[in-house]
C-alpha positions in Angstrom: 2.0 21.9 -29.7 1.9 25.7 -29.1 -1.8 25.7 -29.8 -2.3 22.8 -27.4 -0.3 24.3 -24.6 -1.9 27.7 -24.9 -5.4 26.3 -24.9 -4.6 24.0 -22.0 -3.2 26.9 -19.9 -6.3 29.1 -20.5 -8.7 26.2 -19.9 -7.1 25.0 -16.7 -6.8 28.5 -15.3 -10.5 29.2 -16.1 -11.7 25.9 -14.7 -9.7 26.3 -11.5 -11.1 29.7 -10.9 -14.6 28.2 -11.2 -13.6 25.3 -8.9 -14.1 22.8 -11.7 -11.8 19.8 -11.9 -8.9 20.5 -14.3 -9.5 17.1 -16.0 -12.6 18.5 -17.6 -10.6 21.4 -18.9 -8.3 19.0 -20.7 -11.3 17.1 -22.1 -12.6 20.4 -23.5 -9.3 21.1 -25.1 -9.4 17.7 -26.7 -12.9 18.3 -28.1 -11.8 21.6 -29.6 -8.8 20.2 -31.4 -10.5 16.9 -32.3 -11.6 15.9 -35.8 -15.3 16.3 -34.9 -15.2 20.1 -34.4 -14.3 22.9 -36.8 -10.9 24.6 -36.5 -7.4 23.2 -36.1 -7.1 19.4 -35.8 -4.2 17.8 -33.9 -3.2 14.3 -34.8 -4.4 12.1 -32.0 -1.9 9.3 -32.5 1.2 11.0 -30.9 -1.1 12.4 -28.1 -2.3 8.9 -27.2 1.3 7.5 -27.3 2.4 10.1 -24.8 -0.8 10.1 -22.8 -0.4 6.4 -21.9 2.6 7.4 -19.8 0.3 9.6 -17.8 -1.6 6.6 -16.6 1.7 4.8 -16.0 2.9 7.6 -13.7 -0.5 7.9 -12.0 -0.4 4.2 -11.0 3.2 4.5 -10.0 2.5 7.3 -7.5 -0.6 5.5 -6.2 1.6 2.4 -5.7 3.9 4.4 -3.5 1.1 4.7 -1.0 0.1 1.0 -1.2 3.0 -1.1 0.0 2.8 -4.9 0.4 2.2 -4.8 4.2 -0.5 -2.2 3.7 -2.2 -4.2 1.0 -2.1 -7.3 3.3 -3.6 -5.3 6.1 -6.4 -4.1 3.7 -7.1 -7.5 2.2 -10.4 -7.9 4.1 -11.5 -4.3 3.5 -10.5 -3.8 -0.1 -9.8 -7.0 -2.0 -13.1 -8.8 -1.8 -15.2 -5.6 -1.6 -13.3 -4.2 -4.6 -13.7 -7.5 -6.6 -17.4 -7.6 -5.7 -17.9 -4.0 -6.8 -16.3 -4.5 -10.2 -18.0 -7.8 -10.9 -21.4 -6.8 -9.7 -21.4 -3.5 -11.5 -20.2 -5.2 -14.8 -23.0 -7.8 -14.5 -25.8 -5.5 -13.5 -25.0 -2.8 -16.1 -24.1 -5.4 -18.7 -27.4 -7.2 -18.3 -29.3 -3.9 -18.4 -27.5 -2.9 -21.6 -28.3 -6.3 -23.1 -31.9 -6.0 -22.3 -31.8 -2.6 -23.8 -30.9 -4.2 -27.1 -27.1 -4.3 -27.3 -25.2 -7.4 -28.4 -23.8 -9.4 -25.4 -20.1 -8.4 -26.2 -21.0 -4.7 -26.5 -23.1 -4.9 -23.3 -20.1 -6.5 -21.5 -18.0 -3.5 -22.6 -20.5 -1.0 -21.3 -20.6 -2.8 -17.9 -16.8 -2.9 -17.7 -16.6 0.8 -18.6 -19.2 1.8 -16.0 -17.5 -0.4 -13.3 -14.4 1.9 -13.2 -14.1 5.0 -11.0 -11.8 8.0 -11.4 -9.0 7.8 -8.8 -7.8 11.2 -10.1 -11.2 13.0 -9.6 -11.8 11.3 -6.3 -8.4 12.0 -4.7 -8.2 15.5 -6.1 -11.6 16.5 -4.9 -11.1 14.9 -1.4 -7.8 16.8 -1.1 -9.3 20.1 -2.0 -12.0 19.7 0.7 -9.5 18.3 3.3 -11.2 14.9 3.5 -8.4 12.7 2.1 -7.4 11.2 5.6 -10.9 10.2 6.6 -12.0 6.6 6.9 -14.4 6.6 4.0 -11.9 8.5 1.8 -9.1 6.0 2.5 -11.5 3.1 1.7 -12.9 4.8 -1.4 -9.4 5.6 -2.8 -8.2 2.1 -2.0 -11.1 0.5 -3.8 -10.7 2.8 -6.8 -7.1 1.9 -7.1 -8.1 -1.8 -6.9 -10.4 -1.1 -9.8 -7.5 0.1 -11.9 -5.7 -3.3 -11.2 -8.8 -5.2 -12.2 -8.8 -3.4 -15.5 -5.9 -5.6 -16.6 -8.1 -8.7 -17.2 -10.6 -6.5 -19.2 -7.7 -5.4 -21.4 -7.1 -9.1 -22.2 -10.7 -10.1 -22.6 -11.8 -7.3 -25.1 -9.6 -8.4 -28.0 -10.7 -12.0 -27.5 -14.4 -11.0 -27.7 -13.7 -9.2 -31.0 -12.8 -12.5 -32.8 -15.8 -14.3 -31.4 -14.0 -17.2 -29.8 -15.8 -19.5 -27.4 -15.6 -19.8 -23.6 -12.7 -22.3 -23.7 -10.5 -19.9 -25.6 -11.6 -17.0 -23.4 -10.8 -19.0 -20.3 -7.4 -19.9 -21.7 -6.6 -16.3 -22.5 -7.6 -15.2 -19.0 -5.5 -18.0 -17.4 -2.5 -17.0 -19.5 -3.0 -13.3 -18.4 -3.2 -14.4 -14.8 0.0 -16.4 -15.2 1.8 -13.4 -16.8 0.6 -11.1 -14.0 2.0 -13.5 -11.4 5.3 -13.7 -13.2 5.5 -9.9 -13.5 4.7 -9.5 -9.8 7.4 -12.0 -8.9 10.0 -10.3 -11.1 9.3 -6.8 -9.9 9.0 -8.0 -6.3 12.4 -9.7 -6.3 14.1 -6.8 -8.1 12.4 -4.3 -5.8 13.4 -6.1 -2.6 17.0 -6.7 -3.6 17.9 -3.8 -5.9 15.7 -0.7 -5.5 16.7 0.3 -2.0 20.5 -0.1 -2.5 20.1 1.7 -5.9 18.3 4.7 -4.4 20.8 4.9 -1.5 23.6 5.0 -4.1 21.9 7.7 -6.1 20.8 9.8 -3.1 24.4 9.7 -1.8 25.4 11.7 -4.9 23.2 14.6 -3.9 22.2 15.2 -7.5 18.6 16.0 -8.2 19.2 15.3 -11.9 20.4 11.8 -11.3 17.6 11.1 -8.8 15.0 12.2 -11.4 16.6 10.0 -14.1 16.6 7.0 -11.7 12.9 7.5 -10.8 12.0 7.6 -14.5 14.2 4.6 -15.3 12.7 2.5 -12.5 9.0 3.4 -13.3 9.4 2.9 -17.0 11.4 -0.3 -16.7 8.7 -1.8 -14.6 6.1 -0.6 -17.1 8.1 -2.2 -20.0 8.4 -5.5 -18.1 4.6 -5.9 -17.9 4.1 -4.6 -21.4 6.6 -7.2 -22.7 4.5 -9.8 -21.1 1.4 -8.6 -22.9 -0.1 -6.8 -19.8 -0.8 -3.1 -19.1 2.2 -0.8 -18.6 0.3 0.8 -15.8 0.2 -2.5 -13.9 4.0 -2.7 -13.9 4.4 0.9 -12.7 1.9 0.2 -9.9 4.0 -2.8 -8.7 7.2 -0.7 -8.8 5.5 2.0 -6.8 4.5 -0.6 -4.2 8.1 -1.7 -3.8 9.4 1.8 -3.4 6.5 2.6 -1.0 8.2 0.4 1.6 11.3 2.6 1.6 12.1 6.0 3.1 12.4 7.5 -0.4 8.8 7.4 -1.3 8.0 11.1 -0.6 10.9 12.4 -2.6 10.1 9.9 -5.4 6.5 11.1 -5.5 7.6 14.8 -5.5 10.0 14.1 -8.4 7.5 12.3 -10.6 4.5 14.5 -9.9 5.2 17.1 -12.7 5.6 14.4 -15.3 2.4 12.7 -14.1 0.2 15.8 -14.1 1.3 17.0 -17.5 1.0 13.5 -19.2 -2.4 12.9 -17.4 -3.6 16.2 -19.0 -2.6 14.8 -22.4 -4.5 11.6 -21.6 -7.7 13.6 -21.1 -7.0 15.6 -24.2 -6.8 12.4 -26.2 -10.1 11.2 -24.7 -11.7 14.5 -25.7 -10.5 14.1 -29.2 -12.6 10.9 -29.7 -15.8 12.6 -28.4 -18.2 14.0 -31.0 -20.1 16.8 -29.4 -22.5 17.1 -32.4 -23.8 13.6 -31.7 -25.2 14.8 -28.4 -28.3 16.2 -30.1 -29.5 12.7 -30.8 -28.2 10.9 -27.7 -28.2 13.4 -24.9 -31.3 11.8 -23.2 -29.7 8.4 -23.4 -26.4 9.7 -22.1 -28.2 11.4 -19.1 -30.1 8.1 -18.5 -26.8 6.2 -18.6 -25.1 8.7 -16.2 -28.0 8.5 -13.8 -27.9 4.7 -14.0 -24.2 4.6 -13.5 -24.3 6.9 -10.4 -27.3 5.2 -8.8 -26.2 1.5 -9.4 -22.6 2.1 -8.2 -23.7 4.1 -5.1 -26.2 1.4 -4.1 -23.8 -1.6 -4.8 -20.8 0.0 -3.0 -22.9 1.0 0.0 -24.3 -2.5 0.3 -20.9 -4.1 0.0 -19.2 -1.8 2.6 -22.1 -2.4 4.9 -21.8 -6.2 4.5 -18.0 -5.8 5.2 -18.8 -4.3 8.6 -19.0 -0.6 8.0 -21.6 1.7 9.4 -24.4 2.9 7.1 -23.1 6.5 7.1 -19.6 5.3 6.1 -21.1 2.9 3.5 -23.1 5.7 1.8 -20.2 8.1 1.8 -17.9 5.5 0.2 -20.6 4.7 -2.4 -21.0 8.4 -3.3 -17.2 8.6 -3.8 -17.0 5.6 -6.1 -20.2 6.5 -8.1 -18.2 8.5 -10.6 -17.0 6.9 -13.9 -13.2 6.5 -14.5 -10.3 7.1 -16.8 -9.7 3.4 -17.3 -13.3 3.2 -18.6 -12.2 5.6 -21.4 -9.2 3.3 -22.1 -11.4 0.2 -22.2 -13.8 1.9 -24.5 -11.0 3.0 -26.9 -9.7 -0.6 -27.0 -13.2 -2.0 -27.7 -13.7 0.5 -30.5 -10.3 -0.3 -32.1 -11.2 -4.0 -32.0 -14.8 -3.6 -33.3 -16.4 -5.0 -30.1 -18.8 -2.1 -29.9 -20.3 0.2 -32.5 -19.7 4.0 -32.7 -23.1 5.1 -31.5 -23.3 3.1 -28.2 -19.7 3.9 -27.6 -20.5 7.7 -27.9 -23.4 7.2 -25.5 -21.2 5.3 -23.0 -18.5 8.0 -23.3 -21.0 10.8 -22.8 -22.5 9.0 -19.8 -19.1 8.7 -18.1 -18.3 12.4 -18.9 -21.7 13.5 -17.4 -20.9 11.5 -14.3 -17.5 13.1 -14.0 -19.1 16.5 -14.3 -21.6 15.6 -11.5 -19.0 13.8 -9.3 -17.4 16.9 -7.6 -20.9 17.9 -6.4 -21.6 14.4 -5.0 -18.1 14.2 -3.4 -18.3 17.7 -2.0 -21.7 17.1 -0.3 -21.2 13.4 0.4 -21.7 13.8 4.2 -24.9 15.8 3.8 -26.3 13.3 1.3 -25.2 10.3 3.5 -26.8 11.8 6.6 -30.1 12.2 4.7 -29.9 8.5 3.5 -28.9 7.2 7.0 -30.3 9.7 9.6 -30.0 7.4 12.5 -26.4 6.2 11.9 -23.7 7.6 14.2 -20.7 9.0 12.4 -18.5 10.3 15.1 -15.7 7.8 14.2 -15.9 8.1 10.4 -13.0 10.7 10.3 -10.6 8.3 12.0 -8.4 6.0 9.9 -9.8 2.6 9.2 -8.1 -0.3 11.1 -5.1 -1.4 9.0 -5.6 1.5 6.7 -2.7 3.1 4.9 -0.6 5.1 7.3 0.7 8.4 6.1 4.3 9.5 6.7 3.0 12.0 9.3 0.5 11.5 12.0 -3.0 12.9 11.2 -2.2 16.0 13.3 -0.7 17.3 16.5 2.8 16.4 15.4 6.1 18.2 14.8 8.0 18.3 11.5 11.8 18.2 11.9 13.8 19.4 9.0 17.2 17.8 9.3 17.9 14.6 11.4 21.5 15.3 12.5 22.7 15.6 16.0 20.3 18.4 16.9 17.3 17.0 15.1 17.7 13.7 16.8 18.1 15.4 20.2 14.7 17.2 19.6 13.2 13.9 18.4 14.3 12.0 21.5 12.6 14.5 23.9 9.5 14.7 21.8 9.3 10.9 21.8 9.7 10.9 25.6 6.7 13.2 25.9 4.8 11.0 23.4 4.5 13.9 20.9 4.5 12.6 17.3 7.1 13.8 14.9 8.1 13.4 11.3 11.7 14.1 10.2 13.2 14.8 6.8 16.8 14.5 5.8 18.9 14.3 2.7 21.5 11.9 4.1 20.6 8.4 2.7 22.7 6.5 5.3 21.2 8.3 8.2 17.6 7.9 6.9 18.2 4.2 6.2 19.3 3.5 9.8 16.6 5.6 11.4 13.9 4.2 9.1 15.0 0.7 9.9 14.8 1.6 13.6 11.1 2.3 13.2 11.4 6.1 13.4 9.4 8.3 11.1 12.4 9.6 9.2 12.2 10.0 5.4 14.6 11.0 2.7 13.4 14.3 1.2 14.3 17.9 0.4 12.3 19.9 3.0 12.7 23.0 0.8 10.3 21.5 -1.7 6.6 22.3 -1.2 5.3 18.8 -2.0 7.7 17.2 0.6 6.5 19.5 3.4 2.9 18.7 2.4 3.6 15.0 2.5 5.2 15.4 6.0 1.8 16.8 7.2 2.7 20.5 7.6 -1.0 21.4 7.1 -1.8 19.8 10.4 1.5 20.1 12.3 1.8 22.0 15.6 5.4 23.0 15.1 8.2 23.1 12.5 11.8 22.7 13.6 14.6 23.5 11.1 18.0 22.2 12.2 20.1 22.5 9.1 23.2 24.6 9.5 23.2 25.8 5.9 21.6 29.3 5.8 20.2 29.2 2.2 18.6 25.9 2.9 17.0 27.1 6.1 15.7 30.2 4.3 14.2 28.1 1.5 12.4 25.9 4.0 11.1 28.9 5.9 9.7 30.6 2.8 7.9 27.4 1.6 6.6 26.7 5.1 5.3 30.3 5.5 3.6 30.1 2.1 1.8 26.9 3.2 1.1 27.8 6.9 1.5 31.6 7.7 0.7 31.0 11.4 2.7 27.9 12.1 5.3 28.2 14.8 8.7 27.7 13.3 12.0 27.2 15.2 15.3 27.6 13.4 18.9 26.6 14.4 21.7 28.8 13.4 25.5 28.7 14.1 25.7 32.2 15.4 23.6 35.4 15.8 24.7 37.1 12.5 21.8 35.7 10.5 19.1 36.1 13.2 17.5 39.2 11.6 17.4 37.6 8.2 15.8 34.4 9.5 13.3 36.3 11.6 12.3 38.4 8.6 11.8 35.2 6.6 9.3 34.0 9.2 11.2 32.2 12.1 9.3 32.2 15.4 12.3 31.2 17.5 16.0 31.2 16.7 18.4 29.2 18.8 22.3 28.9 18.6 24.3 25.7 18.1 26.4 23.3 20.4 25.2 20.5 22.6 23.7 23.0 25.1 21.8 24.6 22.2 20.6 21.1 21.1 19.1 20.7 24.6 17.6 24.2 24.5 15.9 23.6 21.1 14.2 20.5 22.5 13.1 22.4 25.6 11.8 25.4 23.6 9.9 23.0 21.4 8.3 21.3 24.3 7.4 24.7 25.8 5.7 25.8 22.6 3.8 22.5 22.6 2.4 23.4 26.1 4.4 20.9 28.3 4.3 22.2 31.9 7.4 23.9 33.3 7.8 21.3 36.1 8.1 18.5 33.5 10.5 20.7 31.4 12.8 21.1 34.4 12.7 17.4 35.2 13.7 16.6 31.6 16.6 19.0 31.7 17.8 17.4 35.0 17.6 13.9 33.5 19.8 15.0 30.6 22.4 16.5 32.8 22.3 13.4 35.1 22.8 11.1 32.1 25.7 13.3 30.8 23.8 14.0 27.6 23.7 10.4 26.5 20.3 11.0 25.0 21.6 13.8 22.8 24.9 12.0 22.0 23.0 8.8 20.8 22.6 9.6 17.1 22.5 8.0 13.7 25.6 9.6 12.2 25.8 10.9 8.7 27.2 8.6 6.0 29.6 11.3 4.9 31.6 13.9 6.9 29.0 16.6 6.9 29.0 17.3 10.7 31.5 17.5 13.5 33.8 14.6 14.2 31.9 13.6 17.4 29.1 12.4 15.2 31.4 9.8 13.8 33.7 8.9 16.7 31.6 9.2 19.8 29.0 6.8 21.2 26.1 6.5 18.8 23.0 4.6 17.7 23.2 1.8 15.1 20.5 -0.4 13.7 21.2 -4.1 13.1 18.7 -6.4 11.3 18.6 -10.0 12.4 18.6 -12.0 9.1 17.3 -15.5 8.7 19.9 -18.1 9.5 22.0 -15.9 11.8 23.2 -17.1 15.2 20.9 -14.6 17.0 17.6 -16.2 15.8 15.8 -18.0 18.6 18.2 -16.6 21.3 17.2 -14.2 24.1 18.6 -10.7 24.2 20.5 -11.4 27.5 22.3 -14.3 25.7 23.9 -11.9 23.2 27.5 -10.8 23.9 26.7 -7.1 24.1 29.4 -6.0 26.5 29.2 -2.2 26.9 26.6 -2.0 24.1 23.0 -1.5 25.2 19.7 -2.2 23.4 17.9 1.1 22.8 14.8 -0.5 21.1 13.6 -3.5 19.1 11.5 -3.1 16.0 9.4 -6.1 15.0 6.8 -6.0 12.1 7.0 -2.3 12.1 6.2 -2.0 15.8 8.9 -0.3 17.9 9.4 -1.4 21.5 11.7 0.8 23.6 14.1 -0.9 26.1 12.9 -4.5 25.4 13.0 -7.2 28.1 16.2 -9.2 28.3 14.0 -12.3 28.0 12.8 -11.3 24.5 13.4 -14.1 22.0 14.8 -12.8 18.7 13.3 -13.7 15.3 14.4 -13.2 11.7 13.5 -9.7 10.5 13.9 -8.0 14.0 15.8 -4.7 13.9 17.9 -4.0 17.0 18.7 -0.4 17.8 22.0 -0.5 19.6 23.9 2.2 21.5 27.7 2.2 22.0 31.1 3.1 20.6 31.8 2.4 16.9 34.3 -0.4 17.8 31.9 -2.1 20.2 29.0 -1.8 17.7 31.1 -3.5 15.0 32.0 -6.3 17.4 28.4 -6.9 18.4 27.2 -6.8 14.8 29.7 -9.5 13.8 28.3 -11.8 16.5 24.6 -11.4 15.5 
């Protein structure tokens, strides 16, 4: 273990300095400690056992960004193009390998292996070059994830091919696998909808990072065990669990928690793959491996480009997506290992296929890095002005794609800032560690997420790289200083505004990197919002008008808050007028009634959220439907009365 860790550290550091993907560093470590090279040999069995969890956590974190509504929105852009890409690549490559002299079963294995793309290599390279939010990047990553899901039927088919059964048995095995996958989806969907959100609210309320980490591991591995018990891939279950959690306000904190486990175990996965590769066999097969890599890259680029073009994309977008997906993938290694274990493919063609995929991964960063230049050469007359915009129905990030404000702390002051930003139509993302408050705000359609803003990954997920301003409203000085230091490390020039109770800590906060420091109280809450708008370039005349509006309404905007679930702020947050989100459930008396027909009394409707779309001050004639979320404003007693009547 010490040898493995030492070699991994040296290799990863060296490869990163050379701007080479770290996955290749792990592959090199695996080759060095494998049975095919001189020197120390590490037993591959325990490495493989641990490495499988790397794929589990990879699919879990990917699932966090692919919730059910997002998958449904992408069904026309991803599902049929993804299916077509995998099927056509398997057929084209498989037929070519069969004509080249391989048996039909082995040719099918090569086609299935080449059909996979590396989500890890693609996403990491796109992130490094700042392209992860572009239209072609979103589509490419979505299709590569879908490939991982389609690997499940291959896992079922390969052992069946090994025993030489006929088409009837093969069809039965596939039908059974599909039934099991449907059952697994139903189980995880039901548990996810009814158990996961309450569970994480309970755990988050304890304010224990240790308990939160244990819960994340429990949920991801329990889902993996469920699908494994059904004879399916563990990674498939983890992906489903991630999809369920992706619909909650906890997804960024969950991803930040599991990332260290994922990265280390993924490294072990690549080490295990490197151990089965025989570098000395290259002398006799290098020309075939290079031919295989060239065929893989060319065929997948052409097929994906044609499919994206048929799906309605521009040629420039189609070529860029094709270049992203041309690379071979990690699941291809896994399929190859299964085929070898079951005797479906001989050692020599397996080594050729493995070397071909490795060569494609080595070349992939160059293709991805220069995808725009290559695509422009292939489609010189195609306009590409819109290719950096998100695709219609594409996966939305927690943060807008830029020009937004990150608010750390969504208490009284944070919500006051958010209200005025919203009035000026300036996008914002808020982070808070109070599970009750984030639940209500998230249900109200606001971009408020559970997460520790002092963690680097959480700030990155909130979009600090493209934010115009960071506002820190936490009262706790160590927390504010921690956020400041992380933010300054990520964005040295970002304007940062900090709230403090008094002036004693101003010098320390300014030294840590605060641009503006503002004192507390309701007046201070208003001033923070006004300063934020001023830093964002709002004209002074509009600033003055906003201030007058707040005074005329007797601070109602600033007093309308989602209160904390525990006594962490002043009593006014609990006892005064406030905001409260009520969801209209199926079968309730409010379904089918107009807003004006509800017995609201002194309670007013601040907003209505339907299918994720927030409508401020909805019309009294609006008919209510099951699933609508009403954001109400009033006293606690009145809010309880109205909630009982809905």
